[in-house]
N, C-alpha and C positions, 0 to 999 in steps of 0.2 A: 221533611223536610218544608221548610220553610222559604216564602220567595217574599220582599216588595212588592206591590205594584201601586200606580198613582194613589186609590181606593182603599192602599192600607196591608195589613199585613196577610199573605197565606197562606197557607195549609194543607200537603199533602199525606195522605197516609193512607193505608187500607181501610175500609170503609168498617162499621161493621151492622147489626140490624136493626138497632136503632137508628141507622142516616136511613134506612125503606123509604120510611114517608117525603122526607126531603129530595131523597132523588126521585120518589113519585112528580111532585112538584116540580122541581126542574126539567125533566123529561118534558111533563105537559106544556110548558115553557117554551120547549125548545120544536117548536113547529117545524118540521114537515116529521120528527123524528116520531115511529110507531110508539103510541103509550100500552103500556102491561098492568096488569093489574098490581096494586101496594103491595099483593101477595109477592107476587112477582121479585119487584124492587126487594124485597125485605130477603127473600132467597138469594139475589145477589150479591147484597149486601152483606149476609152472614155465609152461605156457604160458597162462592167464590171471591168470600175478601180476598186471598193472596192472588188472587190474581187480578184484581180490580184496584183502581182507585178513587177515591175522592179529596174535592177540592173546594176548600171551604172559606172564607172572608167571615173569621167572627166566629157566628151558632148559621152564617147561610151558604148552605151548598149553593157554588158558580161554577163546577164540573164532578164528571163523574164520568169512569169509562170502567162496560166491566167485561168483562173477558174470564176466560176458562182455556184448560190445556184439552186439547181434544187426547179422548181415552186412550185411542189407540194408536194413536203418533203427539208423546207426551213430550216433545221438542217441539210441538206447531202451539202458540198461543192464538187463537180466536178470539179477536176482539168484536162484543157482539154489539155496544153501540157506544155512542160518543157523544156526549150531551154538554154543552159548555155556556152557561147563559150570557146573554145578550152584556153585561153589565162587565164579559170576561173574555169577551172577542179579541181577538187584533194582538194579544202578546206572548201570541209561542205556547197558550197554558198548556194547550192537547198533545204538541210533543213534549213537552214537559211532565204531561201526564205515562204518555207512553213510555218515556226512558224512565221514570219511576218506578214503574211495575218488572220491566225489564232488566234493571239494574240491582231486585234483588236477589239475595242470593239464593234463595228456593227455584229461583228460575232460570240459574243459568245455566244449564241446557239446552235453554227455547235455541233453536236453529231459523225456524223459523214463526211468521206472523201470517195470519188470515185473517179473512173481512167479508162481508158482502155486501154493494154497494148498489143501489141505484143507478139506473146511470147518466139522471140526471143531477146527483146530491154535487156537484160539483167543489163542495167545504169539503168533502171526504174525500174527495178523489183530488184534489187540492194533499189534504195533509200525511194524507198514505203514500204519497209519490215523492211528495218532498223526505219522507221518513227514508222511505228505501235507498232515494241521492242522500241523504245523510251519512245511511247504514253502510252504503258503497256496496250493495247489496241488489239480486237482478228483483226483478218483478214483472211477474205475468196476472191478465186476466182473459178470465173465462166466463162461460154463465154457467150459472149453480143452480137456483131454481125460477123459476122462467114463470111468466107473468100466464097459461095456461097450463100448463101440465102440472104445476103448483102449485097455482095460485086461481088459478077457475077464473082468469080476465078480472079478479076485484085487487091486484095489487100487479104493480109492475114486477118487471124483473130483476133478480139482486143476481151480479156482475163479482165468481170468486176474485178477489184482490190479494195473489201470495206473495209476500216478499220474503227472498231467500235462498241462499244461506245468508248467516252474517258470516263476520268474520270472527272468528277469535279471538 
């Protein structure tokens, strides 16, 4: 998929392993996202390419969403991380990227989207709340990974945000 912006042509596609390092650099620029190892980003781009999307302007990585189908619930796409470069923010890119993933024929059976979000991540709450509204789908929020019980007090609690079912 191609789309024009003021800065030029953006392309959306499934990532491949060669994109891993560029994704790692993007995530490092997108504070306060948790950084993973380069190897983890290589695996995301390789093993999870069918459920992830990369946005590029030329050779520059300006957006990335990593996701996967939950193994015992293949009707549910879990969105692991959303990263949008500052130069590409405010253009609805994250929503377009979510639609790009969920519009793939191989994911036609997905009826739910899940993600975890810290309470203070206003950008993610806004993105996924708007997405639920656009999909005319229910959304529910529950504490999932607790600050003390899962992170030994070293990371804020992560709230599970579940959207769906989507209308067929």
